[in-house]
KOLTI-24829 format. One record per atom (N, C-alpha, C): residue in three letters; x negated, y, z negated. Coordinates in steps of 0.2 Angstrom, whole numbers, plus 2048, in hexadecimal, padded with zeros to 3 digits. Example, Ala and Ser with C-alpha at 12.3 -4.5 7.8 and 13.67 -1.06 7.14 Angstrom:
BEGIN
ALA7BE7E47D9
ALA7C27EA7D9
ALA7BE7F07D9
SER7C07F57DD
SER7BC7FB7DC
SER7C08007D9
***
This chain:
BEGIN
MET138D99236
MET135D9F237
MET12DD9F237
ARG12ADA323B
ARG122DA323B
ARG120DAA23B
CYS11ADAB237
CYS117DB2237
CYS115DB423D
ILE116DBB23E
ILE114DBE245
ILE10DDBF245
PHE109DBE240
PHE102DBF240
PHE0FEDB8240
CYS0FFDB423B
CYS0FBDAE23B
CYS0FFDA823F
LYS105DA9240
LYS10ADA4244
LYS10BD9E23F
CYS10AD9E239
CYS10BD99234
CYS113D99232
HIS115D93230
HIS11CD9322E
HIS11DD98228
SER122D9C227
SER123DA1222
SER129DA121F
SER12DD9C220
SER134D9C21D
SER135D9D216
SER12FD9B212
SER12FD9B20B
SER12DDA2208
SER12ADA620D
SER128DAD20A
SER12DDB1207
THR12BDB5203
THR130DB91FF
THR12EDC11FF
SER129DC3203
SER127DCA203
SER12ADCD209
ARG12DDD3208
ARG12EDD820D
ARG128DDB210
GLU128DDD216
GLU122DE0219
GLU124DE721B
HIS121DEC218
HIS123DF321A
HIS11FDF5220
ILE122DF7226
ILE11FDF822C
ILE11ADFE22B
ILE11CE03228
ILE118E09225
ILE118E0821E
PRO112E0821A
PRO112E07213
PRO116E0C20F
GLU119E0A209
GLU11CE0E205
GLU118E14203
SER112E13202
SER10DE19200
SER10DE1E205
LEU110E1D20B
LEU110E22210
LEU117E25211
GLY11BE2320C
GLY122E2620C
GLY127E2220F
ASN126E1B211
ASN12BE17214
ASN12EE1320F
THR135E1320E
THR139E0F20A
THR13EE0B20E
GLU13EE0D214
GLU144E0A219
GLU142E0521E
TYR13DE06221
TYR13BE01227
TYR137DFC224
THR13ADF6224
THR137DF0221
THR139DEA226
LEU135DE5225
LEU136DDE228
LEU138DD9223
PRO13DDD5224
PRO13FDD021F
PRO13ADCB21D
PRO13BDC8217
PRO136DC3216
PRO135DBD21B
GLY12FDBB21C
GLY12EDB6221
GLY12BDB9228
VAL12DDBF22A
VAL12BDC1230
VAL123DC2230
VAL121DC522A
VAL11ADC5228
VAL119DC0222
CYS115DBB222
CYS115DB621D
CYS112DBA217
ASP113DB7211
ASP110DBA20B
ASP108DBB20B
ARG105DB620E
ARG0FEDB620E
ARG0FBDBC212
CYS0FEDBC218
CYS0FDDC221D
CYS0FFDC921A
ASN104DC9217
ASN107DCF213
ASN102DD120E
ASN0FFDCD20A
ASN0FADCE205
ASN0F4DD1208
TYR0F1DCD20E
TYR0EBDCF211
TYR0ECDD6214
ILE0F1DD7217
ILE0F2DDE21B
ILE0F2DE3216
ALA0F6DE2210
ALA0F6DE720B
ALA0EFDE9208
ARG0EADE4208
ARG0E4DE5205
ARG0DFDE720A
LYS0DFDE4210
LYS0D9DE5215
LYS0DBDEA21A
VAL0E1DEB21C
VAL0E3DF0221
VAL0E6DF621F
GLU0EBDF621A
GLU0EEDFC218
GLU0EAE00212
LYS0E7DFC20E
LYS0E4DFF208
LYS0DEE0320A
PRO0DAE0120F
PRO0D4E06211
PRO0D7E0C214
LEU0DDE0C217
LEU0DFE1221A
LEU0E2E17214
LEU0E6E14210
LEU0EAE1720B
LEU0E5E1A206
ASP0DFE17205
ASP0DAE19200
ASP0D5E1E203
SER0D5E1F209
SER0D1E2420C
SER0D2E2B209
PRO0CDE2F209
PRO0CEE36206
PRO0D3E3A20B
TYR0D3E39211
TYR0D7E3C216
TYR0DFE3B214
PHE0E0E35214
PHE0E8E33212
PHE0EAE3520B
LYS0E5E34206
LYS0E6E37200
LYS0E8E3E200
GLU0E4E42204
GLU0E5E49204
GLU0ECE4B207
GLN0EDE4720D
GLN0F4E48210
GLN0FAE4720B
ARG0F9E41208
ARG0FEE3F203
ARG0FFE441FD
PHE0F9E471FB
PHE0FAE4C1F6
PHE0FDE521F8
LYS0FBE541FE
LYS0FEE5A201
LYS106E5A202
MET108E54204
MET10FE53206
MET113E50200
SER10FE4F1FA
SER112E4C1F4
SER116E451F5
VAL112E411F9
VAL114E3A1FA
VAL112E351F5
ALA116E321F1
ALA114E2E1EB
ALA113E271EE
SER10FE231EA
SER10EE1C1EC
SER114E181E9
LYS115E111EB
LYS11AE0D1E8
LYS11AE0D1E1
ARG115E0F1DD
ARG114E0F1D6
ARG116E161D4
ASN118E1B1D8
ASN11BE211D7
ASN115E261D4
LYS10FE251D8
LYS10AE2A1D6
LYS107E2D1DC
ILE106E341DC
ILE103E381E1
ILE0FCE381E1
PRO0F8E361E6
PRO0F1E361E5
PRO0EEE3D1E3
THR0E9E3D1DF
THR0E6E431DD
THR0E0E451E2
ILE0DEE4B1E3
ILE0D9E4D1E7
ILE0D4E511E3
SER0CDE501E4
SER0C8E531E0
SER0C5E591E3
GLY0C2E5D1DF
GLY0BEE631E1
GLY0B9E651DC
VAL0B7E6B1DC
VAL0B2E6E1D8
VAL0B4E751D6
HIS0B3E761CF
HIS0B4E7D1CD
HIS0ADE801CD
LEU0ACE851D2
LEU0A5E871D3
LEU0A2E8A1CD
GLN0A5E8F1CA
GLN0A2E921C4
GLN09FE8E1BF
SER0A3E891BD
SER0A1E841B8
SER09DE7E1BA
ARG09DE7D1C1
ARG09BE771C4
ARG09EE711C1
THR0A4E711C1
THR0A8E6C1BE
THR0ACE681C3
LEU0ACE611C3
LEU0B0E5E1C8
LEU0B7E5E1C5
ILE0BCE601C9
ILE0C3E601C7
ILE0C8E5C1CB
GLU0CEE5B1C9
GLU0D3E571CD
GLU0D9E5B1CD
LEU0DCE5B1D3
LEU0E3E5E1D4
LEU0E8E581D4
ILE0EDE5A1D0
ILE0F2E541CE
ILE0F9E571CF
LYS0FDE521D3
LYS104E541D4
LYS108E4E1D0
GLN10EE501CE
GLN112E4B1CB
GLN118E4A1CF
PRO11AE441D1
PRO120E431D5
PRO126E471D2
ASP12AE4A1D6
ASP130E4E1D4
ASP12FE541D0
LYS129E561D0
LYS128E5C1CC
LYS124E611D1
ASP125E681D0
ASP122E6D1D4
ASP11BE6E1D1
GLY117E711D5
GLY111E741D2
GLY10BE6F1D2
ILE105E711D1
ILE0FFE6D1D1
ILE0FBE6E1CA
SER0F9E691C7
SER0F5E691C1
SER0EEE681C3
ILE0EAE6C1BF
ILE0E2E6B1C0
ILE0DFE681B9
SER0DBE631BA
SER0D7E611B4
SER0D0E5F1B6
THR0CCE5E1B1
THR0C5E5C1B3
THR0C5E541B4
ALA0C1E521B9
ALA0C0E4B1BA
ALA0BEE471B5
SER0BAE4A1B0
SER0B7E471AA
SER0B9E4B1A4
SER0BCE4819F
SER0BEE4B199
SER0B8E4F195
LYS0B2E4C196
LYS0ACE50193
LYS0ABE57196
ASP0ADE5819C
ASP0ACE5E19F
ASP0B1E6419D
GLU0B7E6119A
GLU0BDE65199
GLU0BBE6C195
SER0B8E6C190
SER0B6E7218C
SER0B2E77190
ARG0ADE74193
ARG0A9E79197
ARG0ADE7D19D
TRP0B2E791A0
TRP0B6E7B1A5
TRP0BBE801A2
ILE0BEE7F19D
ILE0C3E8319A
ILE0C0E8A198
GLN0BAE89195
GLN0B6E8F193
GLN0B5E94199
SER0B3E9119E
SER0B1E951A4
SER0B7E981A7
VAL0BDE941A7
VAL0C3E971AA
VAL0C5E9D1A6
THR0C5E9C19F
THR0C8EA119B
THR0C3EA819A
GLU0BDEA719C
GLU0B8EAC19B
GLU0B8EB01A1
GLN0BAEAD1A7
GLN0B9EB11AD
GLN0C0EB31B0
LYS0C0EB91B3
LYS0C6EBB1B6
LYS0C8EB71BD
ASN0C2EB61C1
ASN0C3EB21C7
ASN0BFEAC1C7
GLY0C1EA71CB
GLY0BEEA11CC
GLY0BFE9E1D3
THR0BBE991D5
THR0BBE961DB
THR0BCE8E1DB
LEU0C1E8C1DE
LEU0C1E841DE
LEU0C0E821E5
ILE0BBE7E1E6
ILE0B9E7B1ED
ILE0BCE741ED
ILE0C1E731F2
ILE0C4E6D1F4
ILE0C2E6B1FB
PRO0BEE661FB
PRO0BBE63202
PRO0C1E61206
VAL0C0E6220D
VAL0C5E5F211
VAL0C3E58214
ALA0C7E54213
ALA0C6E4D214
ALA0C6E4B21C
SER0C1E4721E
SER0C1E45225
SER0C6E3F226
PRO0C8E3E22C
PRO0CDE3822D
PRO0C9E3122C
PRO0CCE2C22A
PRO0C9E25229
PRO0C5E23230
ASN0C1E1E22F
ASN0BEE1C235
ASN0C3E1923A
ASP0C1E19240
ASP0C5E16246
ASP0C7E0F245
TYR0C3E0B242
TYR0C5E04241
TYR0CBE0323C
ALA0CAE07237
ALA0D0E06232
ALA0D6E09235
ILE0D6E0E239
ILE0DCE1123C
ILE0DFE0C241
SER0DBE0A245
SER0DDE0624B
SER0E0DFF248
ARG0DDDFC243
ARG0E0DF6240
ARG0E7DF723D
PHE0E8DFD23A
PHE0EEDFF237
PHE0F3E0023C
ILE0F2E04242
ILE0F6E05247
ILE0F8DFF24B
ALA0F3DFA24C
ALA0F5DF424F
ALA0FADF024B
LYS0F9DF0244
LYS0FEDED23F
LYS105DF0240
VAL105DF6240
VAL10CDF9241
VAL10FDF8247
GLY10BDF724D
GLY10DDF6253
GLY110DEF254
LEU10DDEA251
LEU110DE3252
LEU116DE224D
GLU116DE5248
GLU11CDE5243
GLU122DE9246
SER120DEF249
SER126DF224C
SER129DEE252
LEU125DEB256
LEU127DE725B
LEU12CDE1258
ALA129DDE253
ALA12DDD9250
ALA134DDC24D
SER134DE224B
SER13ADE4248
SER140DE524D
ARG13EDE6254
ARG142DE7259
ARG145DE025C
PHE142DDB25A
PHE144DD425C
PHE147DD0257
ILE148DD2251
ILE14BDCE24C
ILE152DCC24D
GLU156DD1250
GLU15DDCF252
GLU15EDCB258
VAL158DCA25C
VAL159DC7262
VAL157DBF261
GLU15CDBB263
GLU15BDB4262
GLU154DB2266
GLY150DAF262
GLY149DAC264
GLY144DB2265
GLY146DB8263
GLY142DBE264
GLY13BDBD261
LEU13BDBB25A
LEU135DBB256
LEU131DB5259
ASP134DB025B
ASP130DAA25D
ASP12CDAD264
GLU12FDB1268
GLU12CDB326E
GLU126DB726C
ILE127DBC267
ILE121DC0265
ILE11BDBB262
VAL11DDB625E
VAL118DB225B
VAL114DAE261
ASP118DAC266
ASP115DA826B
ASP112DAB271
LYS112DB2270
LYS110DB6276
LYS108DB6276
PRO105DB327B
PRO0FEDB327B
PRO0FBDBA27C
GLU0FEDBF27F
GLU0FCDC5280
GLU0FBDC927A
LEU0FEDC7274
LEU0FEDCA26E
LEU0F9DC7269
ASP0F6DC226B
ASP0F1DBE267
ASP0EBDC2265
GLU0E8DC6269
GLU0E2DCA268
GLU0E4DCF263
LEU0EADD2263
LEU0ECDD725F
LEU0EDDD4258
ARG0F0DCE258
ARG0F1DCB251
ARG0EBDCA24E
SER0E6DC7251
SER0DFDC624E
SER0DCDCC24C
TYR0DDDD1250
TYR0DADD824E
TYR0DCDDA247
VAL0E3DD9246
VAL0E6DDB23F
VAL0E4DD623A
ARG0E5DD023B
ARG0E5DCB236
ARG0DDDC9234
ILE0D9DC9239
ILE0D2DC8238
ILE0CDDCE239
GLY0CEDD123E
GLY0CADD723F
GLY0C4DD6244
THR0C1DDB246
THR0BBDDA24A
THR0B7DE0249
PRO0B3DE0243
PRO0AFDE5241
PRO0AADE8246
GLY0AADEE247
GLY0A5DF124C
GLY0A8DF1253
GLN0AEDEE254
GLN0B2DEE25A
GLN0B9DF1259
VAL0B9DF825A
VAL0BFDFB259
VAL0C4DFB25F
TRP0CADF925D
TRP0D0DF9263
TRP0D1E00264
PRO0D0E0226A
PRO0D1E0A26C
PRO0D8E0C26B
TYR0D8E12269
TYR0DFE16268
TYR0DEE1D269
SER0E4E2026A
SER0E4E2726B
SER0E6E2B265
CYS0E3E31263
CYS0E5E3425D
CYS0E5E3C25F
ARG0EBE3F25D
ARG0EBE4625E
ARG0F1E49259
SER0F0E4F257
SER0F5E52253
SER0FBE55258
ILE101E53256
ILE107E5525A
ILE10BE5A256
TYR10AE5B24F
TYR10EE6024B
TYR10AE61245
PRO10BE67241
PRO108E6723B
PRO10BE62236
PRO107E60231
PRO10AE5B22C
PRO110E5E228
ASP111E64227
ASP116E67224
ASP11BE6A228
PHE11BE6822F
PHE120E6B233
PHE127E6A232
LEU12CE6F232
LEU133E6E230
LEU137E6D237
PHE13AE67237
PHE13EE6523D
PHE145E6723B
THR149E68240
THR150E6A23F
THR154E65244
LYS159E62241
LYS15EE5E245
LYS165E5E242
GLN16AE60246
GLN171E61244
GLN171E6523D
GLY16DE6A23D
GLY16EE6F238
GLY16AE6E232
GLU167E68232
GLU163E6622C
GLU15BE6722D
THR157E69228
THR150E6A229
THR14DE65225
PHE147E62228
PHE144E5C225
PHE13DE5C227
GLU138E59223
GLU132E57225
GLU131E50227
VAL12CE4E22B
VAL12BE4722E
VAL125E4522B
LEU125E40227
LEU11EE3D224
LEU11CE38229
HIS120E3422C
HIS11EE2F231
HIS123E2D236
GLU121E2B23B
GLU126E28240
GLU122E24245
TYR126E20249
TYR123E1B24E
TYR128E19253
ASP125E17259
ASP129E1425E
ASP125E10263
ILE128E0D267
ILE124E0926C
ILE125E0C273
LEU120E0D276
LEU120E1027D
LEU11FE0A282
VAL123E09287
VAL122E0528C
VAL121E09293
THR11BE08296
THR11AE0C29C
THR11CE092A2
ASN11CE0C2A8
ASN11EE092AE
ASN11AE032B0
THR114E032AD
THR110DFD2AF
THR111DF72AA
PHE116DF82A5
PHE118DF32A0
PHE112DF229B
GLU10FDF729A
GLU10BDF7294
GLU10FDFA28E
PHE10DDF6288
PHE111DF8282
PHE10CDFB27D
TYR10EE0127B
TYR10AE05277
TYR10EE07270
ILE10BE0626B
ILE10EE08264
ILE10CE10263
VAL111E14262
VAL110E1B261
VAL112E1C259
VAL10DE1E255
VAL10EE2024E
VAL10CE2724D
ALA110E2A249
ALA10EE31247
ALA10EE3123F
LEU108E3323C
LEU108E33235
LEU105E3A233
PHE109E3E22F
PHE108E4522D
PHE106E49233
GLY10AE48239
GLY109E4C23F
GLY104E4A243
VAL100E45242
VAL0FBE42247
VAL0FEE3C24A
GLU0FDE3C251
GLU100E37255
GLU0FAE32256
TYR0FBE2C255
TYR0F7E26257
TYR0FAE2125C
VAL0F6E20261
VAL0F9E1B266
VAL0F5E16268
LEU0F7E0F268
LEU0F3E0A269
LEU0F7E0526E
ASN0F3E02273
ASN0F6DFD277
ASN0F6DF6274
LEU0FCDF4274
LEU0FDDED270
LEU0FBDE7274
GLY0FADE827B
GLY0F8DE327F
GLY0F1DE2281
GLY0EDDE727F
GLY0E6DE7281
GLY0E2DED27F
ARG0DBDEC27F
ARG0D7DF227C
ARG0D6DF7281
VAL0DBDFA284
VAL0DADFF289
VAL0E0E04287
ILE0DEE0B288
ILE0E3E10287
ILE0E4E1528D
ASP0E1E13292
ASP0E2E18298
ASP0E9E1929B
GLY0EDE1329A
GLY0F4E1429C
GLY0F8E19298
TYR0F6E1A292
TYR0F9E1F28E
TYR0F7E26290
TYR0F1E27291
TYR0EFE2E294
TYR0F2E2F29A
GLU0F3E2A29F
GLU0F6E2C2A5
GLU0FEE2D2A4
TRP101E2A29F
TRP108E2B29D
TRP108E3329B
LEU104E35297
LEU104E3C294
LEU103E4129A
ARG0FFE3F29E
ARG0FEE442A4
ARG104E452A8
ASN108E3F2A9
ASN10EE3F2AC
ASN114E422A8
HIS113E442A2
HIS119E4629E
HIS116E4C29A
ASN112E5029D
ASN110E5729A
ASN10DE56293
ASP10AE51292
ASP107E5028B
ASP10CE50285
ARG112E4F287
ARG117E4E281
ARG117E4727E
SER117E47277
SER117E41274
SER11DE3D276
PRO11CE36276
PRO122E32278
PRO127E32272
LEU125E3426C
LEU129E35266
LEU12EE3A267
TYR12DE3F26C
TYR131E4526D
TYR133E46274
ILE135E41277
ILE137E4127E
ILE13DE3C27F
ASP141E3D283
ASP147E39285
ASP14CE3927F
LYS14DE3427B
LYS152E33276
LYS150E38270
ASN14AE3A26F
ASN148E3F26A
ASN147E4626C
ALA148E47272
ALA147E4E275
ALA14AE54271
GLN14FE5326E
GLN153E5826B
GLN14FE5B264
LEU14AE57262
LEU147E5925C
LEU141E5E25D
***
């Protein structure tokens, strides 16, 4: 077996690769050991996934949706208690309702408590986080794309070898594994539903934290389509162009590929 990123032999690797990180709520969609070697698995976790997961925007989304990390911790978000000019933190505990508020520094606690108890009304200011930079997002989406493609070929005899040997995917491999700082692989980004939107299927109601699929256009362009907290990200797996996706949208009334054909009932 060879790694789909570095192409090195990986039969001795022991790490499973999560196509979507556990810290975004995924415990189901993984690749078996060796599809991504241990070395690339470690690099991707540190250099591709971590910048995205540690960004204020995704911490905020994970807090709102109560998504715990693989260590079972929900990120805190920061704000300011205006009256006492105290930095505060909003805290959620997994499997518990409600939000706790504490001071960011223990030395400010007495001043904050005094202000809260003496005043009938108060104001908390919670900044709204901006999305991560385009480079961090596109590398992450590219990573999901190649791994999603691999997941479809695992059961096909010689399928993973075909992905490893495909020269058309080499630029994408390099972008994820090495990167090109200052040169962003273009991608499409748009909101397709609110983060807390309730879907109904066969009488059951549920929220969707993440989903992904591969779109193949009539011109045989392969696009990875990923939705995270209701935001759709689309990237061309075969080259740094996105025009074909915009043309596909025009021909399909701007409907997301995630909610057309086999998923149209949702």
